[in-house]
C-alpha positions, 0 to 999 in steps of 0.5 A: 468187760470191755477193754475200758474197763466198763461192762458191755452195757456200760460201754455201748457194746449192747443196750442195757435195756432189757431184753436188747442186745443182750441176745448175743451171748445166750445165743452164742451160749444155746449154739455151744450147748447145742454142739455138745448134746450133738456130740457122741460121748460113746466114741470117746474112752471112758477114762477120757471123759474125765477132762470133760466132766471137769470143764463142764462141772466148772462151766455149770458153777460159772453160771450159777454164779453169772445166775445169782449175779443177775437175780440179785440186781433182778430182785434188788430192783423189783425185775418181777413186777411188770410179770405180775409176780410180787417177789423175784421168789415168786418169779423163779416159781413161775417162770423158772421151776425154781 
């Protein structure tokens, strides 16, 4: 949220148009995941990986919650229609293999 209590789209921090301006958070997320994938867990004692695992699980759960939040809006406002799909479930199956 922007400091005003508005979402980034509402505050003008990035445009609300689909696909415009929202790339930055996803670019950052991709970069962080890439850095994690480059780390060698073999350099850390196995007993020391517990904190990593807890933090990764927490991040996955938070991303799942964000996915669900966005999916709800995508479904409610029929964001799948331009793709030719007849439902959000059909779009998920085709586009996300879900």
